[in-house]
PDB file of N, CA, C, O and CB in Angstrom:
ATOM      1  N   MET A   1     -29.594 -18.394 -26.661  1.00  0.00           N
ATOM      2  CA  MET A   1     -28.445 -19.071 -26.093  1.00  0.00           C
ATOM      3  C   MET A   1     -27.174 -18.552 -26.762  1.00  0.00           C
ATOM      4  O   MET A   1     -27.152 -18.251 -27.955  1.00  0.00           O
ATOM      5  CB  MET A   1     -28.571 -20.606 -26.257  1.00  0.00           C
ATOM      6  N   GLU A   2     -26.128 -18.460 -25.961  1.00  0.00           N
ATOM      7  CA  GLU A   2     -24.816 -18.065 -26.463  1.00  0.00           C
ATOM      8  C   GLU A   2     -23.803 -19.120 -26.051  1.00  0.00           C
ATOM      9  O   GLU A   2     -24.029 -19.897 -25.123  1.00  0.00           O
ATOM     10  CB  GLU A   2     -24.406 -16.658 -25.932  1.00  0.00           C
ATOM     11  N   LYS A   3     -22.672 -19.132 -26.766  1.00  0.00           N
ATOM     12  CA  LYS A   3     -21.589 -20.056 -26.439  1.00  0.00           C
ATOM     13  C   LYS A   3     -20.343 -19.247 -26.115  1.00  0.00           C
ATOM     14  O   LYS A   3     -20.083 -18.199 -26.706  1.00  0.00           O
ATOM     15  CB  LYS A   3     -21.319 -21.050 -27.609  1.00  0.00           C
ATOM     16  N   ILE A   4     -19.581 -19.764 -25.161  1.00  0.00           N
ATOM     17  CA  ILE A   4     -18.343 -19.106 -24.755  1.00  0.00           C
ATOM     18  C   ILE A   4     -17.317 -20.161 -24.389  1.00  0.00           C
ATOM     19  O   ILE A   4     -17.669 -21.250 -23.937  1.00  0.00           O
ATOM     20  CB  ILE A   4     -18.584 -18.141 -23.567  1.00  0.00           C
ATOM     21  N   LYS A   5     -16.043 -19.835 -24.586  1.00  0.00           N
ATOM     22  CA  LYS A   5     -14.947 -20.691 -24.126  1.00  0.00           C
ATOM     23  C   LYS A   5     -14.342 -20.038 -22.900  1.00  0.00           C
ATOM     24  O   LYS A   5     -14.003 -18.854 -22.909  1.00  0.00           O
ATOM     25  CB  LYS A   5     -13.866 -20.909 -25.248  1.00  0.00           C
ATOM     26  N   LEU A   6     -14.212 -20.817 -21.858  1.00  0.00           N
ATOM     27  CA  LEU A   6     -13.550 -20.359 -20.643  1.00  0.00           C
ATOM     28  C   LEU A   6     -12.186 -21.033 -20.589  1.00  0.00           C
ATOM     29  O   LEU A   6     -12.086 -22.260 -20.596  1.00  0.00           O
ATOM     30  CB  LEU A   6     -14.404 -20.678 -19.358  1.00  0.00           C
ATOM     31  N   TYR A   7     -11.156 -20.231 -20.535  1.00  0.00           N
ATOM     32  CA  TYR A   7      -9.797 -20.762 -20.408  1.00  0.00           C
ATOM     33  C   TYR A   7      -9.476 -20.801 -18.920  1.00  0.00           C
ATOM     34  O   TYR A   7      -9.372 -19.763 -18.267  1.00  0.00           O
ATOM     35  CB  TYR A   7      -8.742 -19.888 -21.209  1.00  0.00           C
ATOM     36  N   LEU A   8      -9.322 -21.998 -18.399  1.00  0.00           N
ATOM     37  CA  LEU A   8      -9.143 -22.205 -16.962  1.00  0.00           C
ATOM     38  C   LEU A   8      -7.665 -22.261 -16.616  1.00  0.00           C
ATOM     39  O   LEU A   8      -6.822 -22.578 -17.454  1.00  0.00           O
ATOM     40  CB  LEU A   8      -9.846 -23.495 -16.504  1.00  0.00           C
ATOM     41  N   GLU A   9      -7.368 -21.941 -15.337  1.00  0.00           N
ATOM     42  CA  GLU A   9      -5.994 -22.165 -14.898  1.00  0.00           C
ATOM     43  C   GLU A   9      -5.736 -23.650 -15.049  1.00  0.00           C
ATOM     44  O   GLU A   9      -6.673 -24.448 -15.055  1.00  0.00           O
ATOM     45  CB  GLU A   9      -5.753 -21.676 -13.412  1.00  0.00           C
ATOM     46  N   GLU A  10      -4.482 -24.023 -15.169  1.00  0.00           N
ATOM     47  CA  GLU A  10      -4.121 -25.406 -15.475  1.00  0.00           C
ATOM     48  C   GLU A  10      -4.783 -26.394 -14.518  1.00  0.00           C
ATOM     49  O   GLU A  10      -4.628 -26.306 -13.300  1.00  0.00           O
ATOM     50  CB  GLU A  10      -2.610 -25.575 -15.426  1.00  0.00           C
ATOM     51  N   LEU A  11      -5.518 -27.327 -15.094  1.00  0.00           N
ATOM     52  CA  LEU A  11      -6.193 -28.347 -14.294  1.00  0.00           C
ATOM     53  C   LEU A  11      -5.194 -29.418 -13.881  1.00  0.00           C
ATOM     54  O   LEU A  11      -4.359 -29.840 -14.680  1.00  0.00           O
ATOM     55  CB  LEU A  11      -7.371 -28.975 -15.077  1.00  0.00           C
ATOM     56  N   SER A  12      -5.285 -29.852 -12.632  1.00  0.00           N
ATOM     57  CA  SER A  12      -4.308 -30.800 -12.119  1.00  0.00           C
ATOM     58  C   SER A  12      -4.712 -32.258 -12.308  1.00  0.00           C
ATOM     59  O   SER A  12      -3.874 -33.153 -12.192  1.00  0.00           O
ATOM     60  CB  SER A  12      -4.074 -30.538 -10.673  1.00  0.00           C
ATOM     61  N   CYS A  13      -6.000 -32.505 -12.600  1.00  0.00           N
ATOM     62  CA  CYS A  13      -6.423 -33.894 -12.775  1.00  0.00           C
ATOM     63  C   CYS A  13      -7.773 -33.957 -13.506  1.00  0.00           C
ATOM     64  O   CYS A  13      -8.517 -32.977 -13.530  1.00  0.00           O
ATOM     65  CB  CYS A  13      -6.519 -34.606 -11.401  1.00  0.00           C
ATOM     66  N   PRO A  14      -8.079 -35.117 -14.101  1.00  0.00           N
ATOM     67  CA  PRO A  14      -9.365 -35.272 -14.776  1.00  0.00           C
ATOM     68  C   PRO A  14     -10.550 -35.100 -13.829  1.00  0.00           C
ATOM     69  O   PRO A  14     -11.597 -34.591 -14.230  1.00  0.00           O
ATOM     70  CB  PRO A  14      -9.436 -36.629 -15.436  1.00  0.00           C
ATOM     71  N   ASP A  15     -10.391 -35.518 -12.585  1.00  0.00           N
ATOM     72  CA  ASP A  15     -11.481 -35.364 -11.611  1.00  0.00           C
ATOM     73  C   ASP A  15     -11.813 -33.895 -11.382  1.00  0.00           C
ATOM     74  O   ASP A  15     -12.973 -33.541 -11.169  1.00  0.00           O
ATOM     75  CB  ASP A  15     -11.107 -36.027 -10.278  1.00  0.00           C
ATOM     76  N   CYS A  16     -10.798 -33.048 -11.426  1.00  0.00           N
ATOM     77  CA  CYS A  16     -11.023 -31.605 -11.261  1.00  0.00           C
ATOM     78  C   CYS A  16     -11.870 -31.068 -12.417  1.00  0.00           C
ATOM     79  O   CYS A  16     -12.779 -30.264 -12.213  1.00  0.00           O
ATOM     80  CB  CYS A  16      -9.670 -30.842 -11.182  1.00  0.00           C
ATOM     81  N   ALA A  17     -11.562 -31.517 -13.617  1.00  0.00           N
ATOM     82  CA  ALA A  17     -12.339 -31.109 -14.784  1.00  0.00           C
ATOM     83  C   ALA A  17     -13.783 -31.571 -14.656  1.00  0.00           C
ATOM     84  O   ALA A  17     -14.709 -30.830 -14.985  1.00  0.00           O
ATOM     85  CB  ALA A  17     -11.716 -31.667 -16.071  1.00  0.00           C
ATOM     86  N   ASN A  18     -13.974 -32.794 -14.177  1.00  0.00           N
ATOM     87  CA  ASN A  18     -15.333 -33.319 -13.980  1.00  0.00           C
ATOM     88  C   ASN A  18     -16.085 -32.510 -12.933  1.00  0.00           C
ATOM     89  O   ASN A  18     -17.276 -32.239 -13.090  1.00  0.00           O
ATOM     90  CB  ASN A  18     -15.286 -34.799 -13.564  1.00  0.00           C
ATOM     91  N   LYS A  19     -15.398 -32.126 -11.874  1.00  0.00           N
ATOM     92  CA  LYS A  19     -16.027 -31.345 -10.811  1.00  0.00           C
ATOM     93  C   LYS A  19     -16.490 -29.990 -11.353  1.00  0.00           C
ATOM     94  O   LYS A  19     -17.608 -29.558 -11.074  1.00  0.00           O
ATOM     95  CB  LYS A  19     -15.049 -31.149  -9.627  1.00  0.00           C
ATOM     96  N   ILE A  20     -15.632 -29.321 -12.124  1.00  0.00           N
ATOM     97  CA  ILE A  20     -15.993 -28.029 -12.700  1.00  0.00           C
ATOM     98  C   ILE A  20     -17.177 -28.198 -13.649  1.00  0.00           C
ATOM     99  O   ILE A  20     -18.108 -27.393 -13.637  1.00  0.00           O
ATOM    100  CB  ILE A  20     -14.789 -27.402 -13.441  1.00  0.00           C
ATOM    101  N   GLU A  21     -17.136 -29.236 -14.460  1.00  0.00           N
ATOM    102  CA  GLU A  21     -18.219 -29.497 -15.409  1.00  0.00           C
ATOM    103  C   GLU A  21     -19.547 -29.705 -14.678  1.00  0.00           C
ATOM    104  O   GLU A  21     -20.576 -29.170 -15.089  1.00  0.00           O
ATOM    105  CB  GLU A  21     -17.890 -30.728 -16.274  1.00  0.00           C
ATOM    106  N   GLN A  22     -19.519 -30.477 -13.604  1.00  0.00           N
ATOM    107  CA  GLN A  22     -20.737 -30.725 -12.831  1.00  0.00           C
ATOM    108  C   GLN A  22     -21.290 -29.440 -12.234  1.00  0.00           C
ATOM    109  O   GLN A  22     -22.495 -29.191 -12.289  1.00  0.00           O
ATOM    110  CB  GLN A  22     -20.464 -31.736 -11.722  1.00  0.00           C
ATOM    111  N   VAL A  23     -20.410 -28.624 -11.665  1.00  0.00           N
ATOM    112  CA  VAL A  23     -20.860 -27.366 -11.050  1.00  0.00           C
ATOM    113  C   VAL A  23     -21.464 -26.444 -12.106  1.00  0.00           C
ATOM    114  O   VAL A  23     -22.523 -25.857 -11.883  1.00  0.00           O
ATOM    115  CB  VAL A  23     -19.685 -26.656 -10.331  1.00  0.00           C
ATOM    116  N   LEU A  24     -20.804 -26.315 -13.246  1.00  0.00           N
ATOM    117  CA  LEU A  24     -21.333 -25.460 -14.311  1.00  0.00           C
ATOM    118  C   LEU A  24     -22.679 -25.967 -14.814  1.00  0.00           C
ATOM    119  O   LEU A  24     -23.600 -25.178 -15.027  1.00  0.00           O
ATOM    120  CB  LEU A  24     -20.341 -25.380 -15.471  1.00  0.00           C
ATOM    121  N   ASN A  25     -22.799 -27.278 -15.005  1.00  0.00           N
ATOM    122  CA  ASN A  25     -24.052 -27.832 -15.520  1.00  0.00           C
ATOM    123  C   ASN A  25     -25.210 -27.695 -14.537  1.00  0.00           C
ATOM    124  O   ASN A  25     -26.370 -27.743 -14.946  1.00  0.00           O
ATOM    125  CB  ASN A  25     -23.862 -29.285 -15.870  1.00  0.00           C
ATOM    126  N   LYS A  26     -24.919 -27.527 -13.255  1.00  0.00           N
ATOM    127  CA  LYS A  26     -25.968 -27.317 -12.249  1.00  0.00           C
ATOM    128  C   LYS A  26     -26.284 -25.842 -12.041  1.00  0.00           C
ATOM    129  O   LYS A  26     -27.206 -25.505 -11.299  1.00  0.00           O
ATOM    130  CB  LYS A  26     -25.553 -27.937 -10.926  1.00  0.00           C
ATOM    131  N   THR A  27     -25.524 -24.957 -12.692  1.00  0.00           N
ATOM    132  CA  THR A  27     -25.698 -23.523 -12.523  1.00  0.00           C
ATOM    133  C   THR A  27     -26.875 -23.049 -13.357  1.00  0.00           C
ATOM    134  O   THR A  27     -26.977 -23.361 -14.543  1.00  0.00           O
ATOM    135  CB  THR A  27     -24.418 -22.764 -12.912  1.00  0.00           C
ATOM    136  N   GLU A  28     -27.766 -22.288 -12.723  1.00  0.00           N
ATOM    137  CA  GLU A  28     -28.934 -21.769 -13.431  1.00  0.00           C
ATOM    138  C   GLU A  28     -28.491 -20.899 -14.602  1.00  0.00           C
ATOM    139  O   GLU A  28     -27.626 -20.035 -14.459  1.00  0.00           O
ATOM    140  CB  GLU A  28     -29.841 -20.966 -12.475  1.00  0.00           C
ATOM    141  N   GLY A  29     -29.092 -21.138 -15.747  1.00  0.00           N
ATOM    142  CA  GLY A  29     -28.765 -20.379 -16.943  1.00  0.00           C
ATOM    143  C   GLY A  29     -27.795 -21.095 -17.869  1.00  0.00           C
ATOM    144  O   GLY A  29     -27.614 -20.692 -19.018  1.00  0.00           O
ATOM    145  N   VAL A  30     -27.168 -22.164 -17.366  1.00  0.00           N
ATOM    146  CA  VAL A  30     -26.245 -22.938 -18.195  1.00  0.00           C
ATOM    147  C   VAL A  30     -27.014 -24.099 -18.815  1.00  0.00           C
ATOM    148  O   VAL A  30     -27.604 -24.920 -18.114  1.00  0.00           O
ATOM    149  CB  VAL A  30     -25.025 -23.455 -17.358  1.00  0.00           C
ATOM    150  N   LYS A  31     -26.994 -24.149 -20.153  1.00  0.00           N
ATOM    151  CA  LYS A  31     -27.652 -25.256 -20.845  1.00  0.00           C
ATOM    152  C   LYS A  31     -26.742 -26.472 -20.885  1.00  0.00           C
ATOM    153  O   LYS A  31     -27.172 -27.594 -20.615  1.00  0.00           O
ATOM    154  CB  LYS A  31     -28.053 -24.845 -22.271  1.00  0.00           C
ATOM    155  N   LYS A  32     -25.447 -26.233 -21.233  1.00  0.00           N
ATOM    156  CA  LYS A  32     -24.512 -27.348 -21.321  1.00  0.00           C
ATOM    157  C   LYS A  32     -23.088 -26.843 -21.146  1.00  0.00           C
ATOM    158  O   LYS A  32     -22.719 -25.789 -21.666  1.00  0.00           O
ATOM    159  CB  LYS A  32     -24.663 -28.087 -22.668  1.00  0.00           C
ATOM    160  N   ALA A  33     -22.297 -27.606 -20.409  1.00  0.00           N
ATOM    161  CA  ALA A  33     -20.882 -27.290 -20.229  1.00  0.00           C
ATOM    162  C   ALA A  33     -20.059 -28.551 -20.439  1.00  0.00           C
ATOM    163  O   ALA A  33     -20.386 -29.619 -19.922  1.00  0.00           O
ATOM    164  CB  ALA A  33     -20.616 -26.688 -18.823  1.00  0.00           C
ATOM    165  N   ASP A  34     -18.989 -28.409 -21.204  1.00  0.00           N
ATOM    166  CA  ASP A  34     -18.033 -29.490 -21.417  1.00  0.00           C
ATOM    167  C   ASP A  34     -16.658 -28.963 -21.031  1.00  0.00           C
ATOM    168  O   ASP A  34     -16.187 -27.974 -21.592  1.00  0.00           O
ATOM    169  CB  ASP A  34     -18.056 -30.003 -22.906  1.00  0.00           C
ATOM    170  N   VAL A  35     -16.017 -29.625 -20.074  1.00  0.00           N
ATOM    171  CA  VAL A  35     -14.689 -29.206 -19.632  1.00  0.00           C
ATOM    172  C   VAL A  35     -13.685 -30.249 -20.085  1.00  0.00           C
ATOM    173  O   VAL A  35     -13.865 -31.445 -19.856  1.00  0.00           O
ATOM    174  CB  VAL A  35     -14.635 -29.014 -18.083  1.00  0.00           C
ATOM    175  N   HIS A  36     -12.624 -29.783 -20.731  1.00  0.00           N
ATOM    176  CA  HIS A  36     -11.603 -30.674 -21.270  1.00  0.00           C
ATOM    177  C   HIS A  36     -10.331 -30.548 -20.437  1.00  0.00           C
ATOM    178  O   HIS A  36      -9.692 -29.496 -20.407  1.00  0.00           O
ATOM    179  CB  HIS A  36     -11.318 -30.355 -22.762  1.00  0.00           C
ATOM    180  N   TYR A  37      -9.983 -31.625 -19.774  1.00  0.00           N
ATOM    181  CA  TYR A  37      -8.818 -31.655 -18.889  1.00  0.00           C
ATOM    182  C   TYR A  37      -7.519 -31.345 -19.624  1.00  0.00           C
ATOM    183  O   TYR A  37      -6.705 -30.565 -19.130  1.00  0.00           O
ATOM    184  CB  TYR A  37      -8.711 -33.008 -18.223  1.00  0.00           C
ATOM    185  N   THR A  38      -7.313 -31.936 -20.786  1.00  0.00           N
ATOM    186  CA  THR A  38      -6.036 -31.813 -21.483  1.00  0.00           C
ATOM    187  C   THR A  38      -5.757 -30.395 -21.992  1.00  0.00           C
ATOM    188  O   THR A  38      -4.600 -29.994 -22.119  1.00  0.00           O
ATOM    189  CB  THR A  38      -6.001 -32.774 -22.639  1.00  0.00           C
ATOM    190  N   THR A  39      -6.827 -29.636 -22.283  1.00  0.00           N
ATOM    191  CA  THR A  39      -6.640 -28.272 -22.795  1.00  0.00           C
ATOM    192  C   THR A  39      -6.962 -27.202 -21.756  1.00  0.00           C
ATOM    193  O   THR A  39      -6.695 -26.022 -21.985  1.00  0.00           O
ATOM    194  CB  THR A  39      -7.506 -28.058 -24.019  1.00  0.00           C
ATOM    195  N   SER A  40      -7.528 -27.597 -20.623  1.00  0.00           N
ATOM    196  CA  SER A  40      -7.966 -26.657 -19.571  1.00  0.00           C
ATOM    197  C   SER A  40      -8.942 -25.618 -20.117  1.00  0.00           C
ATOM    198  O   SER A  40      -8.879 -24.436 -19.780  1.00  0.00           O
ATOM    199  CB  SER A  40      -6.750 -25.946 -18.948  1.00  0.00           C
ATOM    200  N   LYS A  41      -9.852 -26.101 -20.976  1.00  0.00           N
ATOM    201  CA  LYS A  41     -10.877 -25.225 -21.545  1.00  0.00           C
ATOM    202  C   LYS A  41     -12.260 -25.775 -21.229  1.00  0.00           C
ATOM    203  O   LYS A  41     -12.473 -26.984 -21.137  1.00  0.00           O
ATOM    204  CB  LYS A  41     -10.689 -25.077 -23.073  1.00  0.00           C
ATOM    205  N   ALA A  42     -13.189 -24.842 -21.067  1.00  0.00           N
ATOM    206  CA  ALA A  42     -14.588 -25.219 -20.886  1.00  0.00           C
ATOM    207  C   ALA A  42     -15.397 -24.566 -21.990  1.00  0.00           C
ATOM    208  O   ALA A  42     -15.319 -23.353 -22.190  1.00  0.00           O
ATOM    209  CB  ALA A  42     -15.120 -24.801 -19.477  1.00  0.00           C
ATOM    210  N   ASN A  43     -16.169 -25.364 -22.703  1.00  0.00           N
ATOM    211  CA  ASN A  43     -17.115 -24.851 -23.685  1.00  0.00           C
ATOM    212  C   ASN A  43     -18.469 -24.800 -23.000  1.00  0.00           C
ATOM    213  O   ASN A  43     -18.982 -25.821 -22.541  1.00  0.00           O
ATOM    214  CB  ASN A  43     -17.153 -25.740 -24.990  1.00  0.00           C
ATOM    215  N   VAL A  44     -19.046 -23.605 -22.934  1.00  0.00           N
ATOM    216  CA  VAL A  44     -20.284 -23.422 -22.186  1.00  0.00           C
ATOM    217  C   VAL A  44     -21.349 -22.793 -23.070  1.00  0.00           C
ATOM    218  O   VAL A  44     -21.108 -21.779 -23.726  1.00  0.00           O
ATOM    219  CB  VAL A  44     -20.043 -22.556 -20.943  1.00  0.00           C
ATOM    220  N   GLU A  45     -22.525 -23.402 -23.082  1.00  0.00           N
ATOM    221  CA  GLU A  45     -23.686 -22.830 -23.743  1.00  0.00           C
ATOM    222  C   GLU A  45     -24.594 -22.316 -22.624  1.00  0.00           C
ATOM    223  O   GLU A  45     -24.976 -23.066 -21.726  1.00  0.00           O
ATOM    224  CB  GLU A  45     -24.425 -23.890 -24.680  1.00  0.00           C
ATOM    225  N   TYR A  46     -24.928 -21.035 -22.693  1.00  0.00           N
ATOM    226  CA  TYR A  46     -25.668 -20.427 -21.586  1.00  0.00           C
ATOM    227  C   TYR A  46     -26.666 -19.388 -22.092  1.00  0.00           C
ATOM    228  O   TYR A  46     -26.585 -18.928 -23.231  1.00  0.00           O
ATOM    229  CB  TYR A  46     -24.699 -19.781 -20.590  1.00  0.00           C
ATOM    230  N   ASP A  47     -27.605 -19.032 -21.225  1.00  0.00           N
ATOM    231  CA  ASP A  47     -28.611 -18.014 -21.514  1.00  0.00           C
ATOM    232  C   ASP A  47     -28.163 -16.710 -20.866  1.00  0.00           C
ATOM    233  O   ASP A  47     -28.198 -16.599 -19.640  1.00  0.00           O
ATOM    234  CB  ASP A  47     -30.029 -18.445 -20.998  1.00  0.00           C
ATOM    235  N   PRO A  48     -27.742 -15.717 -21.652  1.00  0.00           N
ATOM    236  CA  PRO A  48     -27.243 -14.462 -21.077  1.00  0.00           C
ATOM    237  C   PRO A  48     -28.304 -13.651 -20.334  1.00  0.00           C
ATOM    238  O   PRO A  48     -27.976 -12.711 -19.610  1.00  0.00           O
ATOM    239  CB  PRO A  48     -26.659 -13.615 -22.164  1.00  0.00           C
ATOM    240  N   GLU A  49     -29.568 -14.012 -20.511  1.00  0.00           N
ATOM    241  CA  GLU A  49     -30.629 -13.342 -19.761  1.00  0.00           C
ATOM    242  C   GLU A  49     -30.752 -13.901 -18.348  1.00  0.00           C
ATOM    243  O   GLU A  49     -31.357 -13.274 -17.479  1.00  0.00           O
ATOM    244  CB  GLU A  49     -31.960 -13.479 -20.492  1.00  0.00           C
ATOM    245  N   LYS A  50     -30.178 -15.079 -18.120  1.00  0.00           N
ATOM    246  CA  LYS A  50     -30.251 -15.723 -16.803  1.00  0.00           C
ATOM    247  C   LYS A  50     -28.937 -15.677 -16.037  1.00  0.00           C
ATOM    248  O   LYS A  50     -28.937 -15.703 -14.806  1.00  0.00           O
ATOM    249  CB  LYS A  50     -30.681 -17.154 -16.961  1.00  0.00           C
ATOM    250  N   ILE A  51     -27.809 -15.609 -16.759  1.00  0.00           N
ATOM    251  CA  ILE A  51     -26.508 -15.585 -16.092  1.00  0.00           C
ATOM    252  C   ILE A  51     -25.513 -14.799 -16.944  1.00  0.00           C
ATOM    253  O   ILE A  51     -25.501 -14.899 -18.171  1.00  0.00           O
ATOM    254  CB  ILE A  51     -25.990 -17.028 -15.835  1.00  0.00           C
ATOM    255  N   GLU A  52     -24.690 -14.023 -16.267  1.00  0.00           N
ATOM    256  CA  GLU A  52     -23.644 -13.265 -16.940  1.00  0.00           C
ATOM    257  C   GLU A  52     -22.334 -14.038 -16.863  1.00  0.00           C
ATOM    258  O   GLU A  52     -22.223 -15.025 -16.136  1.00  0.00           O
ATOM    259  CB  GLU A  52     -23.490 -11.856 -16.313  1.00  0.00           C
ATOM    260  N   ILE A  53     -21.349 -13.580 -17.618  1.00  0.00           N
ATOM    261  CA  ILE A  53     -20.035 -14.240 -17.607  1.00  0.00           C
ATOM    262  C   ILE A  53     -19.444 -14.232 -16.199  1.00  0.00           C
ATOM    263  O   ILE A  53     -18.781 -15.188 -15.796  1.00  0.00           O
ATOM    264  CB  ILE A  53     -19.067 -13.547 -18.595  1.00  0.00           C
ATOM    265  N   SER A  54     -19.682 -13.163 -15.458  1.00  0.00           N
ATOM    266  CA  SER A  54     -19.173 -13.105 -14.085  1.00  0.00           C
ATOM    267  C   SER A  54     -19.764 -14.222 -13.230  1.00  0.00           C
ATOM    268  O   SER A  54     -19.097 -14.734 -12.331  1.00  0.00           O
ATOM    269  CB  SER A  54     -19.488 -11.741 -13.457  1.00  0.00           C
ATOM    270  N   GLY A  55     -21.003 -14.600 -13.503  1.00  0.00           N
ATOM    271  CA  GLY A  55     -21.634 -15.701 -12.782  1.00  0.00           C
ATOM    272  C   GLY A  55     -21.003 -17.035 -13.122  1.00  0.00           C
ATOM    273  O   GLY A  55     -20.883 -17.910 -12.265  1.00  0.00           O
ATOM    274  N   LEU A  56     -20.596 -17.192 -14.383  1.00  0.00           N
ATOM    275  CA  LEU A  56     -19.899 -18.415 -14.783  1.00  0.00           C
ATOM    276  C   LEU A  56     -18.557 -18.502 -14.077  1.00  0.00           C
ATOM    277  O   LEU A  56     -18.152 -19.570 -13.618  1.00  0.00           O
ATOM    278  CB  LEU A  56     -19.705 -18.463 -16.312  1.00  0.00           C
ATOM    279  N   LYS A  57     -17.872 -17.367 -13.994  1.00  0.00           N
ATOM    280  CA  LYS A  57     -16.573 -17.332 -13.307  1.00  0.00           C
ATOM    281  C   LYS A  57     -16.726 -17.662 -11.833  1.00  0.00           C
ATOM    282  O   LYS A  57     -15.887 -18.361 -11.264  1.00  0.00           O
ATOM    283  CB  LYS A  57     -15.915 -15.956 -13.466  1.00  0.00           C
ATOM    284  N   LYS A  58     -17.788 -17.167 -11.208  1.00  0.00           N
ATOM    285  CA  LYS A  58     -18.033 -17.460  -9.791  1.00  0.00           C
ATOM    286  C   LYS A  58     -18.309 -18.945  -9.579  1.00  0.00           C
ATOM    287  O   LYS A  58     -17.873 -19.524  -8.584  1.00  0.00           O
ATOM    288  CB  LYS A  58     -19.212 -16.627  -9.264  1.00  0.00           C
ATOM    289  N   ALA A  59     -19.032 -19.561 -10.513  1.00  0.00           N
ATOM    290  CA  ALA A  59     -19.323 -20.989 -10.405  1.00  0.00           C
ATOM    291  C   ALA A  59     -18.019 -21.788 -10.461  1.00  0.00           C
ATOM    292  O   ALA A  59     -17.836 -22.733  -9.694  1.00  0.00           O
ATOM    293  CB  ALA A  59     -20.290 -21.441 -11.533  1.00  0.00           C
ATOM    294  N   VAL A  60     -17.120 -21.413 -11.362  1.00  0.00           N
ATOM    295  CA  VAL A  60     -15.821 -22.083 -11.458  1.00  0.00           C
ATOM    296  C   VAL A  60     -15.027 -21.864 -10.168  1.00  0.00           C
ATOM    297  O   VAL A  60     -14.382 -22.789  -9.673  1.00  0.00           O
ATOM    298  CB  VAL A  60     -15.021 -21.561 -12.686  1.00  0.00           C
ATOM    299  N   ALA A  61     -15.070 -20.663  -9.630  1.00  0.00           N
ATOM    300  CA  ALA A  61     -14.320 -20.333  -8.411  1.00  0.00           C
ATOM    301  C   ALA A  61     -14.752 -21.199  -7.231  1.00  0.00           C
ATOM    302  O   ALA A  61     -13.947 -21.464  -6.338  1.00  0.00           O
ATOM    303  CB  ALA A  61     -14.502 -18.854  -8.061  1.00  0.00           C
ATOM    304  N   LYS A  62     -16.001 -21.641  -7.210  1.00  0.00           N
ATOM    305  CA  LYS A  62     -16.481 -22.514  -6.136  1.00  0.00           C
ATOM    306  C   LYS A  62     -15.706 -23.833  -6.088  1.00  0.00           C
ATOM    307  O   LYS A  62     -15.672 -24.499  -5.053  1.00  0.00           O
ATOM    308  CB  LYS A  62     -17.975 -22.795  -6.314  1.00  0.00           C
ATOM    309  N   THR A  63     -15.091 -24.204  -7.199  1.00  0.00           N
ATOM    310  CA  THR A  63     -14.352 -25.463  -7.260  1.00  0.00           C
ATOM    311  C   THR A  63     -12.884 -25.283  -6.875  1.00  0.00           C
ATOM    312  O   THR A  63     -12.137 -26.257  -6.789  1.00  0.00           O
ATOM    313  CB  THR A  63     -14.450 -26.056  -8.657  1.00  0.00           C
ATOM    314  N   GLY A  64     -12.478 -24.042  -6.645  1.00  0.00           N
ATOM    315  CA  GLY A  64     -11.090 -23.773  -6.283  1.00  0.00           C
ATOM    316  C   GLY A  64     -10.216 -23.394  -7.472  1.00  0.00           C
ATOM    317  O   GLY A  64      -9.010 -23.200  -7.322  1.00  0.00           O
ATOM    318  N   TYR A  65     -10.816 -23.289  -8.639  1.00  0.00           N
ATOM    319  CA  TYR A  65     -10.091 -22.882  -9.848  1.00  0.00           C
ATOM    320  C   TYR A  65     -10.592 -21.521 -10.295  1.00  0.00           C
ATOM    321  O   TYR A  65     -11.581 -21.011  -9.769  1.00  0.00           O
ATOM    322  CB  TYR A  65     -10.260 -23.928 -10.988  1.00  0.00           C
ATOM    323  N   LYS A  66      -9.900 -20.931 -11.274  1.00  0.00           N
ATOM    324  CA  LYS A  66     -10.369 -19.656 -11.787  1.00  0.00           C
ATOM    325  C   LYS A  66     -10.249 -19.622 -13.299  1.00  0.00           C
ATOM    326  O   LYS A  66      -9.480 -20.362 -13.912  1.00  0.00           O
ATOM    327  CB  LYS A  66      -9.587 -18.500 -11.162  1.00  0.00           C
ATOM    328  N   VAL A  67     -11.046 -18.729 -13.871  1.00  0.00           N
ATOM    329  CA  VAL A  67     -11.028 -18.506 -15.319  1.00  0.00           C
ATOM    330  C   VAL A  67      -9.953 -17.472 -15.604  1.00  0.00           C
ATOM    331  O   VAL A  67      -9.974 -16.372 -15.051  1.00  0.00           O
ATOM    332  CB  VAL A  67     -12.435 -18.034 -15.857  1.00  0.00           C
ATOM    333  N   GLU A  68      -9.010 -17.830 -16.475  1.00  0.00           N
ATOM    334  CA  GLU A  68      -7.941 -16.896 -16.821  1.00  0.00           C
ATOM    335  C   GLU A  68      -8.368 -15.948 -17.917  1.00  0.00           C
ATOM    336  O   GLU A  68      -7.969 -14.784 -17.905  1.00  0.00           O
ATOM    337  CB  GLU A  68      -6.698 -17.645 -17.249  1.00  0.00           C
ATOM    338  N   LYS A  69      -9.179 -16.415 -18.879  1.00  0.00           N
ATOM    339  CA  LYS A  69      -9.699 -15.530 -19.910  1.00  0.00           C
ATOM    340  C   LYS A  69     -10.903 -16.209 -20.578  1.00  0.00           C
ATOM    341  O   LYS A  69     -11.148 -17.399 -20.381  1.00  0.00           O
ATOM    342  CB  LYS A  69      -8.591 -15.182 -20.961  1.00  0.00           C
ATOM    343  N   THR A  70     -11.636 -15.438 -21.359  1.00  0.00           N
ATOM    344  CA  THR A  70     -12.793 -15.963 -22.063  1.00  0.00           C
ATOM    345  C   THR A  70     -12.652 -15.617 -23.537  1.00  0.00           C
ATOM    346  O   THR A  70     -11.899 -14.722 -23.919  1.00  0.00           O
ATOM    347  CB  THR A  70     -14.118 -15.397 -21.475  1.00  0.00           C
ATOM    348  N   LYS A  71     -13.395 -16.347 -24.347  1.00  0.00           N
ATOM    349  CA  LYS A  71     -13.396 -16.062 -25.778  1.00  0.00           C
ATOM    350  C   LYS A  71     -14.723 -16.444 -26.375  1.00  0.00           C
ATOM    351  O   LYS A  71     -14.929 -16.282 -27.578  1.00  0.00           O
ATOM    352  CB  LYS A  71     -12.261 -16.800 -26.489  1.00  0.00           C
TER     353      LYS A  71
END
């Protein structure tokens, strides 16, 4: 398992953060995702053998938001 921070475009509401968190947590290869509305960051623990960073970005894009950078 690896951990990564996803810096999201500015979130407009707490519900948006919850939606992104739910989508990430349902994504195959993601063990746990926590999205913080106030900082627009997502902490994600994932299995790199099952999903790549590009897959995490695509999961976020399904919610109408995008990842601005990763760390």
